[in-house]
C-alpha positions as CSV (number, residue, x, y, z in Angstrom):
1,X,192.6,225.3,165.9
2,X,192.0,222.9,162.7
3,X,188.7,220.8,162.5
4,X,188.7,217.1,163.3
5,X,187.1,213.9,161.7
6,X,185.0,211.9,164.1
7,X,182.4,209.3,164.0
8,X,179.8,208.9,166.2
9,X,179.0,205.8,167.9
10,X,175.9,203.4,166.9
11,X,173.2,204.6,169.2
12,X,172.0,202.5,171.8
13,X,168.2,202.0,171.6
14,X,168.4,202.6,175.8
15,X,170.2,205.5,175.4
16,X,168.3,207.4,172.7
17,X,166.0,209.9,173.6
18,X,163.4,208.5,171.6
19,X,162.9,205.8,169.0
20,X,164.1,205.4,165.8
21,X,162.6,204.3,162.5
22,X,165.6,201.2,161.4
23,X,168.3,202.2,160.1
24,X,167.1,201.3,156.1
25,X,164.7,203.7,156.4
26,X,167.6,206.6,156.9
27,X,169.7,204.8,154.5
28,X,166.7,204.8,151.8
29,X,165.9,209.1,152.7
30,X,169.5,210.1,152.1
31,X,169.8,208.1,149.0
32,X,166.8,209.8,147.8
33,X,167.7,213.4,148.7
34,X,170.9,212.6,147.0
35,X,169.2,212.0,144.1
36,X,166.6,214.8,143.9
37,X,169.5,217.3,144.6
38,X,171.0,216.2,141.3
39,X,167.3,216.1,139.6
40,X,166.9,219.5,140.7
41,X,170.4,220.7,139.6
42,X,172.2,221.8,143.0
43,X,175.7,220.7,143.9
44,X,174.7,220.1,147.6
45,X,171.7,220.7,150.3
46,X,172.4,222.1,153.5
47,X,169.9,221.3,156.1
48,X,169.9,222.7,159.8
49,X,168.3,221.4,162.8
50,X,164.4,220.9,162.6
51,X,161.8,218.5,160.8
52,X,164.0,218.0,158.0
53,X,167.3,217.0,159.4
54,X,164.8,214.8,162.1
55,X,163.2,213.3,158.8
56,X,167.1,212.4,157.4
57,X,168.7,211.2,160.3
58,X,166.6,210.9,163.3
59,X,168.4,214.1,165.2
60,X,166.8,216.3,167.6
61,X,169.4,218.8,167.4
62,X,168.7,222.4,168.4
63,X,169.4,225.4,166.3
64,X,172.2,227.6,168.2
65,X,174.4,230.5,167.1
66,X,177.0,227.5,166.5
67,X,176.4,225.8,163.3
68,X,174.8,222.6,162.7
69,X,174.2,221.2,159.3
70,X,173.7,218.2,157.1
71,X,175.5,218.5,153.8
72,X,174.3,216.4,151.4
73,X,175.8,216.6,147.7
74,X,174.4,215.5,144.5
75,X,177.3,213.3,144.4
76,X,179.7,212.0,147.1
77,X,179.6,211.3,150.4
78,X,177.3,213.5,152.9
79,X,178.8,215.2,155.7
80,X,177.5,216.6,158.8
81,X,179.3,219.6,160.5
82,X,178.3,220.0,164.5
83,X,180.3,222.0,167.0
84,X,182.4,219.5,169.1
85,X,180.4,219.9,172.1
86,X,177.5,219.0,170.5
87,X,178.6,215.8,169.5
88,X,177.3,213.6,172.4
89,X,173.3,214.3,171.0
90,X,174.1,212.6,167.8
91,X,174.1,208.7,169.7
92,X,170.2,209.7,170.2
93,X,170.1,209.7,166.1
94,X,170.7,207.3,163.4
95,X,174.1,209.5,162.2
96,X,176.4,206.3,163.4
97,X,174.2,204.0,161.5
98,X,174.8,205.3,158.1
99,X,177.3,206.4,155.6
100,X,177.9,210.2,156.8
101,X,181.1,211.7,157.6
102,X,180.9,214.0,160.8
103,X,183.2,217.0,160.9
104,X,182.9,218.7,164.2
105,X,184.5,221.9,164.9
106,X,185.5,224.1,167.7
107,X,185.2,227.7,168.7
108,X,187.5,229.8,166.4
109,X,187.3,227.4,163.1
110,X,185.3,228.4,160.5
111,X,182.6,225.9,160.4
112,X,180.5,227.2,156.7
113,X,184.1,226.4,155.3
114,X,184.0,222.9,156.6
115,X,180.8,222.2,155.4
116,X,181.5,223.3,151.8
117,X,185.1,221.4,151.7
118,X,184.9,219.6,148.3
119,X,182.0,221.9,146.6
120,X,184.1,224.5,145.4
121,X,183.4,227.6,144.6
122,X,180.0,229.3,143.5
123,X,178.4,226.2,144.1
124,X,174.5,225.8,143.9
125,X,173.5,225.0,147.2
126,X,169.6,225.3,148.3
127,X,169.1,225.5,152.2
128,X,166.1,224.2,154.3
129,X,163.7,226.7,155.0
130,X,164.3,226.6,158.7
131,X,167.7,227.6,158.4
132,X,168.1,231.2,160.2
133,X,169.6,234.1,158.8
134,X,172.3,233.6,161.3
135,X,173.8,230.5,159.1
136,X,172.3,231.5,155.7
137,X,174.2,234.8,155.2
138,X,177.6,232.9,155.4
139,X,176.9,230.5,153.3
140,X,175.9,233.3,150.5
141,X,179.4,234.6,151.2
142,X,181.3,231.3,150.9
143,X,179.5,230.7,147.6
144,X,179.5,233.9,146.3
145,X,175.9,233.3,145.4
146,X,172.5,233.1,146.7
147,X,171.3,229.8,148.5
148,X,167.9,228.5,146.9
149,X,165.3,227.5,148.9
150,X,165.5,223.9,149.5
151,X,161.7,223.7,150.0
152,X,160.9,221.6,146.3
153,X,163.4,218.8,147.1
154,X,162.5,218.1,150.9
155,X,159.1,218.8,149.9
156,X,159.1,215.7,147.2
157,X,160.8,213.8,150.3
158,X,158.6,214.3,152.9
159,X,155.0,214.6,151.1
160,X,154.8,211.2,150.3
161,X,154.7,209.1,153.7
162,X,156.5,205.5,153.8
163,X,154.7,202.6,155.5
164,X,156.7,203.3,158.6
165,X,155.4,206.5,158.7
166,X,152.2,205.5,158.1
167,X,152.4,203.6,160.8
168,X,153.3,205.9,162.9
169,X,150.2,208.7,162.0
170,X,148.4,205.5,162.9
171,X,149.3,205.4,166.2
172,X,149.0,209.0,166.5
173,X,145.4,209.3,165.2
174,X,144.2,206.1,167.7
175,X,145.4,208.5,170.3
176,X,143.8,211.4,170.0
177,X,140.6,209.8,169.2
178,X,141.1,208.2,172.8
179,X,141.4,211.6,174.4
180,X,138.0,212.6,172.2
181,X,136.4,209.9,173.6
182,X,136.8,211.2,177.4
183,X,135.4,214.7,176.3
184,X,132.8,214.0,178.6
185,X,134.4,213.8,181.8
186,X,136.3,216.9,181.6
187,X,133.9,219.5,179.1
188,X,131.0,220.2,181.8
189,X,129.3,223.4,181.6
190,X,130.5,225.8,184.5
191,X,133.7,225.0,183.9
192,X,136.4,227.0,182.3
193,X,137.9,226.8,178.9
194,X,141.2,227.1,180.7
195,X,140.2,223.7,183.0
196,X,139.3,221.8,180.3
197,X,142.5,222.6,178.5
198,X,144.2,221.4,181.5
199,X,142.2,217.9,182.1
200,X,142.9,217.2,178.1
201,X,146.5,218.2,178.4
202,X,146.9,215.5,180.8
203,X,145.0,213.2,178.8
204,X,147.2,213.6,175.6
205,X,149.9,212.6,177.8
206,X,148.5,210.1,179.3
207,X,147.3,208.6,175.9
208,X,151.3,208.4,174.6
209,X,152.0,211.6,173.3
210,X,154.9,213.4,174.4
211,X,153.7,216.4,174.5
212,X,150.3,218.7,173.7
213,X,151.1,220.6,170.7
214,X,147.8,222.6,170.8
215,X,144.4,222.8,172.5
216,X,142.0,224.8,171.5
217,X,138.8,225.6,173.4
218,X,136.6,227.5,171.9
219,X,133.2,227.6,173.4
220,X,130.4,230.0,172.5
221,X,131.3,233.1,170.6
222,X,135.1,231.8,170.9
223,X,134.5,228.9,168.7
224,X,134.2,231.3,165.9
225,X,138.1,231.9,166.1
226,X,139.6,228.7,164.8
227,X,142.9,229.9,166.3
228,X,141.3,230.7,169.4
229,X,143.3,228.6,171.8
230,X,141.3,228.7,175.4
231,X,140.6,231.3,178.1
232,X,139.2,231.6,181.5
233,X,135.6,232.2,179.6
234,X,133.1,230.1,181.9
235,X,131.3,227.5,179.5
236,X,127.7,227.9,179.3
237,X,125.1,224.7,178.6
238,X,123.9,226.5,175.5
239,X,127.1,226.8,174.2
240,X,128.6,224.7,171.0
241,X,132.1,223.6,171.7
242,X,134.9,223.5,169.3
243,X,138.1,221.1,170.5
244,X,140.5,220.9,168.4
245,X,143.7,218.9,169.7
246,X,147.0,216.7,169.0
247,X,150.7,216.4,169.3
248,X,153.8,214.2,168.4
249,X,153.7,210.5,169.3
250,X,157.7,209.3,169.0
251,X,159.1,208.7,166.5
252,X,157.5,212.2,166.4
253,X,154.7,211.9,164.1
254,X,151.7,214.3,164.8
255,X,148.1,214.1,165.8
256,X,145.3,216.7,165.0
257,X,141.9,216.2,165.2
258,X,138.8,218.2,165.7
259,X,135.6,217.7,166.7
260,X,132.6,219.5,168.0
261,X,130.4,219.1,171.0
262,X,126.9,220.6,172.6
263,X,124.7,220.0,176.0
264,X,121.9,220.4,174.4
265,X,119.6,220.0,171.4
266,X,120.4,223.6,169.1
267,X,118.7,225.4,167.2
268,X,117.5,224.8,164.1
269,X,119.4,227.2,162.5
270,X,122.8,225.9,164.0
271,X,121.6,221.7,163.5
272,X,121.2,223.0,159.6
273,X,124.2,224.9,159.1
274,X,126.2,222.0,161.1
275,X,124.0,219.1,159.0
276,X,125.5,220.8,155.8
277,X,129.0,220.9,157.2
278,X,129.2,217.5,158.0
279,X,128.1,216.9,154.7
280,X,131.1,219.0,153.0
281,X,133.6,217.2,155.3
282,X,132.3,213.6,153.9
283,X,132.2,215.3,150.4
284,X,135.8,216.2,150.7
285,X,136.9,212.7,152.0
286,X,134.9,211.1,149.4
287,X,136.8,212.9,146.9
288,X,140.3,212.1,148.0
289,X,142.2,209.3,145.9
290,X,145.0,209.2,143.7
291,X,145.4,211.6,140.3
292,X,143.0,214.3,141.9
293,X,144.4,217.5,142.8
294,X,144.8,219.1,146.4
295,X,142.4,221.8,145.1
296,X,139.7,219.6,144.2
297,X,139.4,218.1,147.7
298,X,138.9,221.8,148.7
299,X,136.4,222.2,146.4
300,X,134.3,219.2,147.4
301,X,133.9,221.0,150.8
302,X,133.7,224.6,149.7
303,X,131.3,223.9,147.1
304,X,129.0,222.3,148.7
305,X,129.2,225.1,151.5
306,X,128.5,227.6,149.0
307,X,125.7,225.8,147.7
308,X,123.5,226.2,151.1
309,X,125.0,230.1,151.4
310,X,127.9,229.1,153.7
311,X,131.0,230.0,151.7
312,X,131.5,233.4,153.4
313,X,131.7,231.0,156.6
314,X,134.5,228.8,155.8
315,X,137.2,231.2,155.8
316,X,140.5,229.0,155.6
317,X,141.7,226.2,154.3
318,X,140.4,222.7,153.6
319,X,143.4,220.7,155.1
320,X,147.2,220.9,155.6
321,X,149.9,218.0,155.3
322,X,150.9,216.4,158.7
323,X,154.2,214.0,159.5
324,X,156.9,215.5,161.5
325,X,155.7,219.2,161.6
326,X,151.7,219.5,162.9
327,X,151.4,221.8,159.1
328,X,153.7,220.6,156.5
329,X,153.4,219.5,152.4
330,X,150.6,219.3,150.7
331,X,148.1,222.0,151.3
332,X,144.8,221.3,150.6
333,X,143.4,224.7,148.9
334,X,142.5,226.4,145.9
335,X,145.1,226.8,143.6
336,X,147.3,223.8,144.8
337,X,146.7,221.9,141.5
338,X,149.7,219.3,143.2
339,X,148.2,215.9,142.1
340,X,147.7,213.6,145.0
341,X,150.1,210.2,145.1
342,X,149.5,207.5,147.6
343,X,151.2,207.9,151.3
344,X,150.3,211.7,151.0
345,X,148.8,212.5,154.8
346,X,146.5,215.4,155.4
347,X,143.9,217.0,157.5
348,X,140.2,217.4,155.8
349,X,138.6,220.4,157.8
350,X,136.3,222.4,156.8
351,X,134.7,224.8,159.3
352,X,131.8,227.0,159.5
353,X,132.1,230.4,161.8
354,X,129.6,233.1,162.6
355,X,131.6,235.9,164.1
356,X,130.3,236.8,167.9
357,X,128.5,233.6,168.2
358,X,129.7,230.1,167.3
359,X,131.4,228.0,165.1
360,X,132.2,224.4,164.2
361,X,134.8,222.2,162.4
362,X,135.3,219.0,162.0
363,X,138.9,217.0,161.0
364,X,139.9,213.8,160.5
365,X,143.6,213.3,159.1
366,X,143.7,211.0,156.0
367,X,146.1,209.1,154.3
368,X,145.9,208.4,150.6
369,X,146.2,204.7,149.4
370,X,146.0,203.0,146.2
371,X,142.0,204.0,145.7
372,X,141.4,206.2,148.0
373,X,141.8,206.9,151.2
374,X,142.4,205.7,154.8
375,X,141.3,207.8,157.8
376,X,143.1,207.8,161.0
377,X,140.3,209.2,163.0
378,X,137.0,207.1,163.6
379,X,135.5,209.2,166.2
380,X,131.3,210.5,165.5
381,X,131.5,213.0,163.3
382,X,127.6,214.3,164.0
383,X,127.4,217.6,166.1
384,X,128.1,215.8,169.8
385,X,125.9,216.0,172.5
386,X,127.7,215.4,176.1
């Protein structure tokens, strides 16, 4: 059966799975995507379901064995190729408001030829990094060339947030701050990390998140593992406890904030190390401004920790970009010489980890402004004694 061409209806906000930005936001993103595709010397950008597709058209389509892909040519009308049985899912996106050709197909059709129609053999295409090999390889066969990664183009689009995105991140930051403000209700000696995590999860949802994307309750020695989640360990009154939590707030922009808690005055050794960490986090935030490099912000925290003999206790980068993904560009790490620009949003989260004993981390999300940065998290940064 030949593929048919169809147009999706304008999404009714009442029927949408979640609120979208105004149509002009997506129109501007699509326009910029085409411009950057041309500047990169590419014939087309091919975007599969995931954060990139959601960024461009507001679609939350899932990745299945049947191809769904947005093709953004350097010149011409974009095309969304989608299995006919999946077309209804587009009603919850902005596709119906945009100048996009919707090309649906049924089993037995060749969706890859449909996607590349009008682009030509030997076309230089770039695919989003979330596209599975199941689809990348057929595209390579059709074009006769290995597709490039679209990371450079999509990074440039998503890395600098517009006003609507920054406001969404502000809402997410305020929501997770409200959860941290209630930590004393749940974080109590004698409870397990898992019990505390269950209460935090409920609060994350109650405070406006659509899900709890991650919850770390690292008590005592578990706090020395930056990616510990939670366990059945019983929290002791002498513990230092790392709480790292976050998730998306509609339309899908994420919170991520870490604070470190205790129940009694810690030993001098711990108090002194935490005081240095506190200063390192503040120094890194103070270093954020347009025109400096990402690695210079990492150095601001790392150099201070090194000066106090704690360099080997800081075992990860200082930060990561955030938006529709919890981790995205720009990464605040040594070796990343990307220059910061207004609108970039990322975490600043140095930590110190003493294996088998305790750990601590302080994390805020910041947005680069014209003359510095705005912090989206405003809970106390000191070691919080409950």
